[in-house]
C-alpha positions in Angstrom: 157.9 85.6 119.1 158.2 87.0 115.0 158.2 84.7 111.8 158.1 86.1 108.7 155.7 87.3 107.8 153.7 85.1 104.6 151.7 88.2 102.3 150.2 88.2 99.2 152.4 88.9 96.1 150.0 91.6 94.9 150.0 93.2 98.8 154.2 92.5 99.2 154.8 94.2 95.5 153.3 97.0 96.7 155.1 98.0 99.8 158.2 97.4 97.5 158.0 99.4 95.3 156.3 102.5 96.0 159.0 105.3 96.8 158.7 108.2 98.4 158.9 111.7 96.1 162.5 113.2 97.0 162.6 115.3 99.8 159.6 114.1 101.8 161.1 112.0 104.0 165.1 112.4 104.8 166.5 110.6 108.5 169.8 111.2 109.5 170.0 107.0 109.7 172.3 104.5 108.7 170.7 100.6 108.9 173.2 97.1 109.8 172.2 93.9 110.0 173.6 91.0 111.9 172.2 87.5 111.3 173.0 85.2 114.4 173.1 81.7 113.4 176.2 79.2 112.8 178.9 79.6 109.9 182.2 79.2 109.2 184.3 82.2 110.7 185.4 82.7 106.5 182.0 82.8 105.4 181.0 86.1 103.7 177.4 84.4 102.6 175.5 83.6 106.2 174.0 80.1 105.0 171.0 79.6 106.8 169.4 75.7 107.0 166.2 75.8 105.6 163.2 75.3 108.7 165.6 76.9 111.2 165.4 80.0 113.6 167.3 82.7 113.5 168.2 85.5 115.0 168.2 89.4 113.1 170.1 91.7 115.3 169.3 95.4 113.7 171.4 98.7 114.4 169.8 102.0 113.8 173.0 104.6 114.1 171.2 107.8 114.2 173.4 110.7 113.2 174.2 113.9 114.6 171.8 115.4 112.3 168.9 113.5 113.2 165.1 115.5 113.2 162.3 113.0 114.6 159.7 112.1 112.1 156.2 113.9 112.3 154.8 110.8 111.2 153.9 107.0 111.8 157.1 105.1 110.9 157.8 101.7 110.7 160.5 98.9 110.0 160.3 96.5 107.2 162.4 94.0 105.8 162.2 92.2 102.7 164.1 90.0 100.4 165.3 89.2 97.0 166.6 86.4 95.3 169.7 86.9 93.0 167.2 88.2 90.0 165.9 90.7 92.1 163.3 89.3 92.9 161.3 88.8 96.0 161.7 85.5 97.6 158.4 83.4 97.7 158.3 80.0 99.6 155.4 78.9 97.0 153.7 81.0 94.0 151.9 83.8 95.0 153.2 84.4 98.4 156.3 86.2 99.6 157.7 86.7 103.3 159.0 89.8 105.1 159.7 91.4 108.3 157.5 94.6 108.3 157.6 95.9 112.4 157.4 98.1 114.9 160.2 99.9 116.8 160.5 100.4 120.1 161.2 103.5 120.6 159.7 104.2 117.9 161.7 106.8 115.7 159.4 110.1 116.8 161.4 109.3 120.1 164.7 108.6 119.2 167.8 110.8 119.6 171.0 112.4 117.5 173.5 110.4 118.2 172.2 107.4 119.8 172.0 104.0 118.4 169.0 102.0 118.6 169.8 98.5 118.9 167.8 95.1 119.2 166.8 91.3 118.2 164.0 90.0 116.4 164.4 86.6 117.8 163.3 83.5 116.2 162.7 84.0 112.8 162.0 81.1 111.0 163.2 80.2 107.6 160.7 79.0 105.2 161.4 75.0 104.5 160.0 75.5 101.1 162.8 77.7 99.7 166.0 75.4 100.9 166.9 73.5 97.6 167.0 76.9 95.2 170.6 77.5 95.7 170.6 81.3 95.4 171.7 83.7 96.8 169.4 85.7 99.3 169.9 90.0 99.9 168.2 91.3 103.3 167.0 95.1 102.6 165.8 97.2 105.4 164.2 100.7 105.5 161.5 103.0 107.0 158.9 103.8 105.9 154.9 105.0 106.8 152.1 102.6 106.6 149.4 104.6 105.9 150.8 106.2 102.4 153.6 103.2 101.9 156.1 105.9 101.4 159.5 105.3 102.6 162.4 107.4 104.4 165.6 108.1 102.6 167.8 107.2 104.9 171.8 107.7 105.6 173.8 105.7 102.9 177.4 106.1 100.8 177.7 109.1 98.4 176.7 107.9 94.7 174.9 104.7 96.3 171.6 105.2 97.0 169.5 101.8 96.7 166.3 101.7 94.1 163.4 102.1 96.2 165.1 103.4 99.4 165.5 99.7 100.4 168.9 99.2 101.6 171.0 95.8 101.5 172.0 95.0 104.7 173.3 91.5 104.5 173.6 88.5 102.1 172.4 84.7 103.3 172.3 81.3 101.5 169.9 79.0 102.5 170.6 75.6 102.4 168.3 72.0 102.8 170.6 70.1 105.7 168.3 66.9 106.7 171.1 67.1 110.2 168.7 69.3 111.3 165.7 67.2 111.2 165.2 63.9 113.5 164.0 60.1 113.1 161.3 59.3 114.8 161.1 55.4 115.9 158.4 53.3 117.3 158.4 55.2 120.6 156.3 57.8 118.8 152.5 57.8 117.7 152.2 58.6 114.1 152.3 62.2 112.5 148.8 63.8 112.3 147.0 64.4 109.0 147.6 67.0 106.8 148.3 70.3 106.5 150.0 70.1 109.6 151.6 66.5 108.6 155.1 66.5 111.2 153.2 67.0 114.2 153.6 63.3 116.7 152.4 62.4 119.5 155.1 60.9 122.0 154.9 58.3 124.6 156.0 57.9 128.3 160.1 57.8 126.8 160.7 58.7 123.1 163.6 58.8 121.2 164.7 61.1 118.2 167.9 60.5 116.7 170.0 63.5 114.7 173.0 63.3 112.7 175.8 65.1 114.4 177.4 68.2 112.6 180.7 67.8 112.9 181.7 71.1 111.7 179.3 72.8 114.3 180.8 74.0 117.5 177.8 73.6 119.7 174.0 73.1 119.0 170.5 73.4 120.4 167.1 71.9 120.1 164.0 73.7 119.7 161.2 72.6 120.8 157.5 73.7 120.2 154.5 72.0 120.6 150.9 71.1 122.9 151.1 70.0 126.3 147.9 68.3 127.3 147.9 69.5 130.8 144.4 70.9 130.7 143.0 67.2 130.2 145.4 65.7 132.9 145.0 67.9 135.7 148.3 69.7 136.6 151.2 70.2 135.1 152.9 68.0 132.4 156.9 67.7 133.0 159.6 67.1 130.9 163.2 65.2 131.4 165.4 65.5 127.9 168.5 63.8 127.7 171.4 63.0 124.9 172.9 59.2 124.7 176.4 59.1 124.4 177.7 55.2 124.0 175.8 53.6 127.0 175.3 56.4 129.3 172.6 59.1 129.5 173.0 62.8 129.9 170.6 65.0 131.6 170.4 68.4 129.3 170.6 71.5 131.5 167.7 72.9 133.2 165.5 70.1 133.5 162.6 69.4 133.8 160.4 71.7 131.6 157.3 72.1 132.8 154.5 72.4 130.6 151.0 74.1 131.6 147.8 74.6 129.5 149.6 77.5 127.4 150.1 76.8 124.3 154.1 76.6 123.9 156.0 78.8 121.7 159.4 77.3 120.4 161.8 76.9 123.1 165.4 76.8 122.9 167.6 74.5 125.0 171.1 74.5 124.5 173.3 71.4 124.5 176.5 71.4 126.5 179.3 72.3 124.0 181.7 70.0 125.5 179.2 67.0 124.9 178.3 68.2 121.4 182.1 68.9 120.3 183.1 65.1 121.7 180.4 63.2 121.1 181.7 59.5 120.0 178.6 58.2 117.7 177.7 60.1 113.8 174.4 59.8 115.4 172.8 61.2 118.6 170.1 59.6 120.3 167.8 62.3 122.3 165.5 60.9 125.1 162.1 62.4 126.0 160.4 61.1 129.2 157.1 62.9 131.0 155.6 62.6 133.7 152.2 62.3 132.8 150.2 61.1 129.7 146.9 62.0 127.9 144.1 59.8 128.3 143.4 58.3 124.3 140.3 58.9 123.2 137.4 56.6 123.0 138.0 54.4 119.8 141.8 55.3 119.8 144.1 52.2 119.8 147.1 54.5 120.8 147.7 53.5 124.2 150.4 56.2 125.6 149.8 60.5 124.3 152.4 62.4 125.9 153.5 65.5 124.5 152.7 66.8 121.6 155.9 68.0 119.1 155.0 70.6 116.3 158.4 71.0 115.9 161.8 69.7 116.8 165.0 70.1 115.6 168.4 70.2 116.6 170.0 73.4 115.6 174.1 74.3 115.1 174.4 77.5 117.3 177.2 79.6 118.1 179.7 78.8 120.7 178.9 80.1 124.1 181.1 83.5 124.6 
């Protein structure tokens, strides 16, 4: 899993503003980016929910005149607001997605595009209320000296600092993606990770259905206490409609002693679209409980949820 890299503002500014001298590194490569998240078909700007996980699909179109660089080259992805400034979730911090590419640009071949997806990129919750347009800019650079490559781009439109605008998005606050926890859950963990909650043997979370979303998926991240309960922990997840429970696909989930990264669990499209109630109740049932610590008044400790989201998603093809 890759997330936005949070870095100090000084480091980010240095990486963003340093450009290589003209003629230093020119590559016959044209970048493009597709952001995979639910959006209305007529939207020109991708609308993304703050706190959500998004997939970024990159294409580096390698031209016939491409010659492999004789130096180490990585990709960078930066984000600017409508004033041209770097996006900062918190003052003094910024986020970006710098990453290695496989195969490396030194192995690319003329006329053969390089396509890959960075999955589960988390959009910081802190930027959701600012209501501005965000531009994603990408490029290739040498991490040893911060010099950037000049890439193929329409004539007369060479971007400043060799950072190429490939997508625009707007980040919004959407309370529908976050759950309401009822009294079947234990209280939140203390700060700084105040959103962590222990389930009980059976716990219920309620979401508000998005009537405009064609489909949805649950995202679960957390920690299994399997090392304290002798063996793997199993979890079944049900969605509730009127008086029936429907078991979600691929159940049960199996959790071992490994820390659990975010998992995607599809909610069947036909069920989500025809749901009869405004609210969706989702049941989580585990087969084993962790014994509470001495002096702890909580009688049931099931699975520790670090994150629980219900995200809109593109319909199945």
